[in-house]
Kinemage of the C-alpha trace (Angstrom):
@kinemage 1
@onewidth
@group {chain A} dominant
@subgroup {mainchain}
@vectorlist {calphas} color= white
{ca unk a 1} P 0.158 0.266 0.210
{ca unk a 2} L 0.790 3.571 -0.962
{ca unk a 3} L 1.740 6.485 1.630
{ca unk a 4} L -0.103 9.341 2.663
{ca unk a 5} L 1.926 12.328 1.602
{ca unk a 6} L -0.964 14.933 1.169
{ca unk a 7} L -4.496 14.917 3.476
{ca unk a 8} L -5.976 15.826 -0.232
{ca unk a 9} L -5.694 12.049 -0.821
{ca unk a 10} L -8.051 11.363 1.853
{ca unk a 11} L -11.049 11.416 -0.085
{ca unk a 12} L -13.470 10.096 3.120
{ca unk a 13} L -13.887 8.442 6.467
{ca unk a 14} L -16.030 6.944 9.099
{ca unk a 15} L -14.941 7.167 13.107
{ca unk a 16} L -12.075 4.551 13.488
{ca unk a 17} L -14.145 3.190 15.757
{ca unk a 18} L -17.526 2.592 14.477
{ca unk a 19} L -18.438 -0.662 12.958
{ca unk a 20} L -20.297 0.736 9.538
{ca unk a 21} L -23.598 0.370 8.372
{ca unk a 22} L -25.476 1.303 5.489
{ca unk a 23} L -24.951 4.859 4.305
{ca unk a 24} L -21.711 5.343 5.912
{ca unk a 25} L -18.647 6.408 4.861
{ca unk a 26} L -14.967 4.147 4.089
{ca unk a 27} L -11.921 5.440 3.930
{ca unk a 28} L -10.900 5.296 0.466
{ca unk a 29} L -7.528 7.265 -1.214
{ca unk a 30} L -7.767 8.954 -4.097
{ca unk a 31} L -4.992 6.460 -5.978
{ca unk a 32} L -7.389 3.227 -4.575
{ca unk a 33} L -10.593 5.255 -6.491
{ca unk a 34} L -8.671 5.076 -9.091
{ca unk a 35} L -8.109 1.589 -9.406
{ca unk a 36} L -11.654 0.577 -8.468
{ca unk a 37} L -12.386 2.060 -11.874
{ca unk a 38} L -15.874 4.097 -10.034
{ca unk a 39} L -17.772 6.231 -12.714
{ca unk a 40} L -18.161 9.533 -12.327
{ca unk a 41} L -21.499 9.332 -13.626
{ca unk a 42} L -22.918 5.608 -12.438
{ca unk a 43} L -25.610 5.568 -9.667
{ca unk a 44} L -25.064 5.517 -6.123
{ca unk a 45} L -25.899 2.043 -6.386
{ca unk a 46} L -24.091 1.030 -9.346
{ca unk a 47} L -21.097 2.823 -7.595
{ca unk a 48} L -21.614 0.595 -4.213
{ca unk a 49} L -21.926 -2.715 -6.811
{ca unk a 50} L -18.958 -1.601 -8.275
{ca unk a 51} L -17.443 -1.146 -5.216
{ca unk a 52} L -17.423 -4.260 -3.274
{ca unk a 53} L -17.290 -6.620 -6.695
{ca unk a 54} L -13.998 -4.961 -6.461
{ca unk a 55} L -13.257 -5.471 -3.073
{ca unk a 56} L -14.258 -9.712 -3.483
{ca unk a 57} L -11.847 -9.571 -6.216
{ca unk a 58} L -9.319 -7.812 -4.906
{ca unk a 59} L -9.571 -10.032 -1.012
{ca unk a 60} L -9.789 -13.786 -2.714
{ca unk a 61} L -6.750 -13.067 -5.592
{ca unk a 62} L -4.515 -11.366 -2.465
{ca unk a 63} L -5.553 -14.128 0.335
{ca unk a 64} L -6.315 -11.303 2.256
{ca unk a 65} L -9.647 -12.642 3.538
{ca unk a 66} L -7.327 -14.599 6.203
{ca unk a 67} L -5.637 -11.865 8.050
{ca unk a 68} L -8.922 -9.696 8.303
{ca unk a 69} L -11.258 -11.970 9.758
{ca unk a 70} L -8.006 -12.548 12.473
{ca unk a 71} L -8.310 -9.059 12.863
{ca unk a 72} L -10.527 -7.385 15.787
{ca unk a 73} L -12.092 -4.534 13.223
{ca unk a 74} L -11.369 -6.648 10.107
{ca unk a 75} L -13.343 -9.369 11.035
{ca unk a 76} L -16.042 -6.846 11.007
{ca unk a 77} L -15.415 -5.727 6.767
{ca unk a 78} L -15.099 -9.576 6.146
{ca unk a 79} L -18.958 -10.331 7.863
{ca unk a 80} L -20.483 -7.694 6.396
{ca unk a 81} L -19.234 -7.961 3.183
{ca unk a 82} L -20.972 -11.504 3.478
{ca unk a 83} L -23.846 -9.601 4.401
{ca unk a 84} L -23.432 -7.356 1.173
{ca unk a 85} L -22.129 -9.156 -1.529
{ca unk a 86} L -23.479 -11.239 -4.368
{ca unk a 87} L -24.006 -14.343 -3.536
{ca unk a 88} L -20.994 -15.149 -6.732
{ca unk a 89} L -18.888 -12.849 -4.609
{ca unk a 90} L -19.486 -13.981 -1.471
{ca unk a 91} L -18.258 -17.789 -2.382
{ca unk a 92} L -15.083 -15.206 -4.105
{ca unk a 93} L -14.729 -14.627 0.008
{ca unk a 94} L -15.136 -17.776 1.218
{ca unk a 95} L -12.922 -19.808 -0.765
{ca unk a 96} L -9.916 -17.907 0.228
{ca unk a 97} L -10.978 -18.589 3.616
{ca unk a 98} L -10.756 -22.322 3.150
{ca unk a 99} L -8.740 -22.697 0.274
{ca unk a 100} L -5.647 -23.815 2.970
{ca unk a 101} L -7.534 -26.482 5.349
{ca unk a 102} L -4.063 -25.771 7.658
{ca unk a 103} L -4.727 -22.097 7.765
{ca unk a 104} L -8.044 -22.566 7.880
{ca unk a 105} L -8.179 -24.552 11.250
{ca unk a 106} L -5.202 -23.305 12.949
{ca unk a 107} L -5.578 -19.701 12.149
{ca unk a 108} L -9.202 -18.497 11.223
{ca unk a 109} L -11.377 -21.052 13.350
{ca unk a 110} L -9.051 -20.311 16.321
{ca unk a 111} L -9.031 -17.061 16.355
{ca unk a 112} L -10.935 -15.038 19.161
{ca unk a 113} L -12.247 -12.974 15.424
{ca unk a 114} L -12.231 -15.166 12.985
{ca unk a 115} L -14.711 -17.902 14.366
{ca unk a 116} L -17.356 -14.664 14.192
{ca unk a 117} L -16.628 -14.510 10.314
{ca unk a 118} L -17.000 -18.345 10.482
{ca unk a 119} L -19.989 -17.813 12.090
{ca unk a 120} L -20.934 -16.058 9.386
{ca unk a 121} L -20.053 -18.440 6.463
{ca unk a 122} L -22.090 -20.822 8.150
{ca unk a 123} L -25.417 -18.567 8.851
{ca unk a 124} L -24.910 -17.495 5.053
{ca unk a 125} L -24.815 -21.603 4.100
{ca unk a 126} L -27.942 -22.188 5.852
{ca unk a 127} L -29.967 -19.204 4.495
{ca unk a 128} L -29.171 -19.732 1.494
{ca unk a 129} L -27.020 -16.888 1.153
{ca unk a 130} L -25.022 -18.215 -1.490
{ca unk a 131} L -26.187 -19.345 -5.239
{ca unk a 132} L -26.277 -23.398 -5.497
{ca unk a 133} L -27.273 -25.409 -2.398
{ca unk a 134} L -24.003 -27.577 -3.688
{ca unk a 135} L -21.741 -23.536 -2.746
{ca unk a 136} L -23.860 -23.747 0.502
{ca unk a 137} L -23.054 -27.615 1.211
{ca unk a 138} L -19.342 -27.355 0.351
{ca unk a 139} L -19.289 -24.238 2.593
{ca unk a 140} L -20.800 -26.076 5.630
{ca unk a 141} L -18.394 -29.216 5.324
{ca unk a 142} L -15.916 -27.281 5.401
{ca unk a 143} L -16.710 -25.444 8.337
{ca unk a 144} L -18.528 -28.071 10.232
């Protein structure tokens, strides 16, 4: 990640001790906006969807989901993403968490914060949060 050199590099941010809710703002650095390719003319919901898709891809590709799941604040980010993402994007995050069984067992499930992410994954599987019953079964079998 890059360093913030200028206060103008920061677009918006919530209080650091606050859990994000619908309508809250995220810390977004100007260079990151270009990477997310959010159009100035896109509607708010379209921009939100583009942001969530980029977030899911980035976390899944770089396996940052495991590190966030174990973090005191990061686990809330993953849990909220699992609630807000489209079913196909949820699987990107969940597969990132489940990609290494040893890491899943020894780091995520045993983490005081990661266990809450695992619970949310199971909740999504149980209540139809994934595209298919097969995906839900895969999640449940891996995590139980």
